[in-house]
N, C-alpha and C positions, 0 to 999 in steps of 0.2 A: 475590965479587959478579959479576965479569966472567964467570966460568964459568956462573953461574946465568943471566945474560942470554944468553950464547951458547947454552945449552941451550934456553932459551925460543924463541930465534930459529929453531933447528933444528926444534923441534917445530912451530912455526907454519908454516915452509916445507913440512914434510912433509905437514901437514894441507891446505895449499893445493894440493899436487900431487894428493893423494887426492881432494879435492873437484873437481878439474879433470877427473877421469875420469868419463865419461858413457857407459856401454855402450849404453844405450837410444838415445841420439842417434847413436852410431856405427852401430848396427844399421840405423837409418832411413836414414842417409846411404849405407851400403853397399847397401841395397836400391835406392836411387835410382841408384847407380853401376851396378848390375847391369842396371837398365832401360836406361840410356844405352848400356851395352855391347851389349845385345841390339838396340838401334837402330843400332848401328854408330858411335855418337858416342864414340869411344874416349878422346880427349883430355879431354872433359868427364867421362867416367866416372872417369878417373884422379884428376881433381881432387876428385871426391866421395869416393873411397877415401882420399885424402890428408887430406881434412877429417875423415873418420871416425877416422883414426888420431890426429888431434890431440885428438879427443874421448876416445879410448880407445887409448892408445899401442900396445898389442900385440894389438889386436882380431883374432882369427883370421880371420873372414870378410872383413874389409877387406884383410888381407894376402893371403889366398888369391885373392880376386877381383881384386885389383890385379895379382898375378902372372899370372893368366889373361888379363887385358886387355893387359898388356905383351907377352905372347906373341902375342896376336892382332895387335898393332901392329907386330910385327917387332922389338921392342926386347928381343931374346933374352937378352943378357947381364944386363940389369936384371931380367928375369923370373927368371933363375936365381938371382941374388943375393937377390931377395925371397923366392923359394921356400926357399932354404937357411936364411935367417933365420927364416922362419915354421916350418919343420920343426924347427929347433933349439928354438924356444919351445913349439911345439904338437905335438910328435911323437906324443903320446898321444891327440890329438883323433880321434874316430871318422870324421871326414871328411877326414883328412890326405891321403887318396889324391888329392884335388884338386891338392895341391902337387906330388906326385910326377908327376902327369900333365902339369902345366904345365911343370915343369923338363925332363922327358924330351922333350916335344914341342919345346921350345926347342932342346935339344941336337940333336935330329934335324934341325931346320931349319938349324942351324949346320953341318950335314954332319959331325956327330960321333955317328954311329949306335951305335957300340960303347958309348960313354958313356951314350947314351939307354937302351940295353938294360939296362945295369947299374942304372939308376935305376928302370926298370920292374920289374926283379926285386926290388929293395929294396921298392918299393911293394907288390908282390904278397905279400911276406913279412909286411908290416904290415897290408895289407887284402886278404886272400886271396879275398874274395867280390866284389870290385869288378871287374866285367866289362870296364870301359873300359881298365883297365891291360893286360888280355890282348889286347883288340882293337887298341889302339894299338901294342902290342908287335908284333902281326901285321903291321900296316901298315909298321912300320920294317923288319921282317925281309923282307917282300915287296920293299921298295925296295932291299934289299941283295942280292936274287936268291936268298935262302934260302927257297925256296918251300915245301919240306916243313915246316920249322919254323913258317913263317907260317900254313900251314893248321892245324897243331896248336894254335896260339894262338887262331885264330878259332874252332876247334871248342870249345876250353875256354871261350871267352867266351860262346858260345851255350848251353853247358851251364849256365852261371851265369845267363844272361838269355836265355831262348828267344825273347823278343819283341824282341831287338835286331836290327833290320832290317839294319844296316850289316854285322854279322858274317856274316849269310847272303849278303848281296850280295858281300862280299869273297871269301868261300870259293867261291861260285858262279862268280865271274869267274876265279879261279885254276883251278878245275876245267875251265871252258870253254876256257881257254887251253891246258890240258894235254890237251884233246880227250877228256875223260871225260864223255861225253854225259849219262848218267843221273844221276850225282852233280851235275853242273852244273844239269841240269833241275830236280832236287828242291830244291837250295839257292836257285836264282833264283825258283822258283815260290813257295817259302816267303816269300822277300823280297817278292814281289808281293802275296801275301796280306796281309802286314803293312803294306805300303806300295804300294797299287795306283794312286796318282796322283802326278803330278809328273814332272819331267824324267828323274830316275833310273828311275822306273817305266816310262816310255816306252822307254828304252834297254834295260831288262831284258826288257820284253815282246818287243822285236825279237829279242833273243838267244834267248828261250824258243821263239819261233815257229820260228826257224832250227833249233834243236836238235830240235824235234818234226817238222820237215818231212820228214825221211827222204831216201833217196838215189835214189828212183825217177825215171826220165826217160822221156819218150815218145820212142822212137827210130824209129818208123815209124807208118804209118797204123793198124796194128792190133797194134803191139808196144810193150812197156814193158820197160825194162832196170832191174834193181835191182842196185846195186853193194854188195857186202858187204865190209866191212873184213876182210882176212885175219886180223887180230889177234883177231877175234871167233870164229874157227873153231879148234877144238882141233887141235893138232899130231898127226901120225900117231903112234899108239902112246902118246898122252898119257893116262895114267890117274891123274894127280895130283889131289889134292883141290882144291876151289874156291880161287881166289885171293882175297885180301882185296878187299872191295868189288867183286866180280865180278857185273856186271849184263848178261851176255851175252844172256840170253833176252829181257830187256826191250829191249835194243838191236836185236835181230833183229826183234822185233815192230814197232818203229817203221819199220824199213826195208821190211818186207814189207807193212805196212798203207799205206805211202806209194804203193805201186802202185795200191791201190784208190782213192786220191784222184783218179787220172787216168781212172777208169772213167766210162762214160756215166751210171751210177746216181748217182755222187757229184759230177759236174761242176757241178751247180746248187747244191750246198751251200756255205754260207759257211765260211771257213777255221776260225772258232771251233767250228763243229759237228764238223769233221774233227779238230780239235785235241782236243776233248772225247772223241771216240771212241778216239783213240790213248791219251790219258791214262787212260781207263777200262781199256783193255787192259794198259797198263803196270802199273797198280795191281793188276790181276788176276793177271798173270804173276809179280809180285813176291810176292804172297800164296802162289801155287802153288809157287814155287821157293825159299822162304825157309829151308827146312830145311838146316842145315849151313852157311849163309852167315854171314859175319862181316865186321867192319870198321865204321868210324864211320857210314857212310851206311846200311848195313843196320840198324845198331842204333838210330840216331837218327832219320833221315828216313823210311825205308821203313815202319815201323809207323804213323807219322802218316798217310801218304797211303793206306795200306791201310785204316786205321780210318776215314778220311774217306770213302772210297768205300762202305764197309760201312754207315756211318751215313746214307747217302743224300744227302751234301752235295757230291758231285763237280761237278754242274752249277753250283751256286751258287759253288763255289770257282773254277771256270774263268771264270765271268762276272766275278767280283770281280777276278781276275787281269787280265782284259781291260778293266778299268774305264777305263783311259787311252786305249783305242782309240776311234776316231771311228765305228766300224761301227754303223750304225743298229740292227741286230739286237741287239747287245750292250746298247746304251743303252735300247732298248725293254724288253728282258728285265729289266734292273735296275730299271726304273721300275715294271713290272707284277708283280714278284716280290719285293717288299720283305720280306715275311714270311719267305721262304726265305733271303734274304740275312741277315736278323737271326738266324734259327735257326742258320745256318752260323757267323756271327761269334760267337755265344754258345758254340757247340760248340767252336770252335777256341780261344777264350779260356780255356775250362775244361779243355782237353786236358792230361793229365799227361805231361809230357816225361820 
């Protein structure tokens, strides 16, 4: 009789536990937590996630979003513990990359980059098409001074997600730092097309303007000096094939055209007009010299900008890139040429990378 009573009690307790699970309520509470996280109210967000987990003990989204919020709060060890627990329970979930990202980011912030890289690699094995795992890996590698590997990670991220502005931004900044003018120009220009407004856009526009300015200087009343980087000129007797991502011709075009910027004919033009003329010439020379060229920038970016020019969208692209500029001419053009802007945006959105 006692055994029967004990069995009845066990069944009753199990039923109570099952009835206590409420996935729908957990989902609603998790959504509230995400909203609070996005508002920067992290403590309140964590409370919502904890409440969700009381409704549904191992709810994937509550666990994943809590780990993400703990990372944002700087509670890195707690984030890692939560991510590990959730990965153990939900390793097959199609959105498990969220957990690998949160854990690796926390490890990076704890100055444990090698461990972070190992987590990114594991995440990439599980979720090979999740571009954020490659982008964040690139950020960690760049912070370690492993620039070549970082560039490769950013390149892979943008192959997976061509519209991810941060990947173009990061790659462009590294190329600009390495004094690779045309690769930096293309990557940062693409970022500006995707993200033409905001603080980052203003910074990128300043960099792009500098890259396009050229080396010409007025050195006398009637003289202009153009300084050519010796590295752009072929060495005596050099008959080797093109180097990887060699944009020598485009580089020289910018420097030579910069002399024209100082002419009487062009001195009344706005910078954006001169910028557009140079960009047009860069696209034209890339089209003319593309045979036999190779490398990521030749294969990924150059065809896009050449196609953009051929489709008649170069002016609209340049104006969109300058959207954060206070120049009256730019703002007036954007206001009076909305159809051209829309046509360009539709074209670039449909472009097959």
